[in-house]
C-alpha positions in Angstrom: 9.0 4.8 -47.3 8.7 1.2 -46.9 10.3 0.4 -50.1 13.6 2.5 -49.1 13.6 1.0 -45.6 13.3 -2.5 -46.7 16.6 -1.8 -49.6 18.5 -0.4 -47.3 18.6 -3.2 -44.8 19.1 -5.8 -47.7 22.0 -3.4 -48.8 23.5 -3.7 -45.2 22.9 -7.4 -45.1 24.4 -7.6 -48.3 27.6 -5.7 -47.2 27.7 -7.7 -43.9 27.8 -10.9 -45.8 30.3 -10.1 -48.4 32.5 -8.9 -45.2 32.2 -12.2 -43.0 33.2 -14.3 -46.5 36.3 -12.0 -47.5 39.5 -13.3 -47.1 41.8 -11.5 -45.8 45.6 -11.8 -46.3 47.2 -14.3 -43.8 50.5 -13.4 -44.1 51.2 -9.8 -44.9 54.9 -8.8 -45.7 55.6 -5.1 -45.2 59.2 -4.9 -46.2 61.2 -5.6 -47.7 58.9 -4.4 -50.6 58.9 -6.7 -53.9 61.4 -5.7 -56.6 63.1 -2.9 -54.3 66.8 -2.1 -54.1 68.3 -1.6 -50.6 70.1 0.2 -49.0 67.8 3.2 -50.3 70.2 5.9 -50.8 71.0 8.7 -53.8 73.4 8.0 -55.1 73.7 4.1 -54.7 76.8 3.1 -53.3 79.4 1.9 -55.8 81.1 -1.3 -54.7 78.3 -2.7 -51.8 79.2 -5.9 -50.6 76.6 -6.2 -47.9 74.0 -4.2 -46.4 72.1 -4.3 -43.1 68.0 -3.4 -43.6 64.6 -3.9 -41.8 62.5 -6.6 -42.5 59.0 -6.1 -41.2 55.8 -8.6 -41.6 52.3 -9.6 -39.9 50.7 -12.9 -39.6 47.0 -13.0 -38.6 45.0 -16.5 -38.2 42.2 -17.0 -36.1 40.8 -19.6 -34.0 44.1 -20.6 -31.6 47.8 -21.6 -31.3 49.6 -21.2 -34.5 53.5 -20.8 -35.3 55.4 -18.8 -37.9 59.1 -19.1 -39.0 60.8 -16.8 -41.8 63.9 -16.7 -43.6 65.8 -16.2 -46.7 66.5 -17.5 -49.8 66.7 -21.3 -49.5 68.4 -21.1 -46.2 66.8 -22.3 -42.9 64.2 -20.2 -41.0 66.5 -17.1 -39.2 63.1 -17.0 -37.0 60.0 -18.3 -35.1 57.6 -17.5 -32.8 54.0 -19.3 -31.6 51.4 -17.2 -31.3 47.6 -17.0 -30.8 45.8 -14.9 -33.2 48.0 -12.4 -34.9 51.3 -11.3 -34.5 54.0 -8.7 -36.1 57.7 -9.2 -36.3 60.4 -6.4 -37.4 64.3 -7.0 -37.3 67.5 -6.1 -38.5 69.6 -8.4 -41.0 72.6 -8.5 -43.2 73.2 -9.7 -46.4 75.4 -9.9 -49.1 74.7 -7.9 -52.3 72.9 -9.5 -54.9 69.3 -10.9 -55.3 67.3 -12.6 -52.8 64.3 -14.0 -51.1 62.5 -13.0 -48.1 60.2 -15.7 -47.2 57.4 -16.1 -44.1 55.6 -19.6 -43.6 52.7 -20.2 -40.7 50.6 -23.2 -40.4 47.6 -20.5 -42.0 49.4 -19.1 -44.8 52.7 -18.1 -46.1 54.2 -15.3 -48.6 57.6 -14.4 -50.4 59.0 -11.0 -51.7 62.0 -10.7 -54.0 64.4 -8.3 -54.0 68.1 -7.1 -54.0 70.6 -6.0 -52.2 72.8 -3.1 -54.0 72.2 -2.3 -57.4 
């Protein structure tokens, strides 16, 4: 009986240690999805020149004041914000047809995804 208690306690401590040292994703881009085409329609519109789509992401940085900026392709940031530990952003943006990169850069991490407007 004592052996089971000790093994159970060891297992709980091990899981706690793993949880403490496991690194979470600092910058999580929800939409656009990497490799996806927008707008999502069936059939695909022919001759699409541009489209509005929704972009969404979250940033989690512990321990104080942080900043984040976001944009498309190689261009300047289209938005920025200062936050404390966590922020979530969702916005609608219009882009021309073709391949694009959505990027998010924070003082604690960054992420980017590639996507296409039209086919």
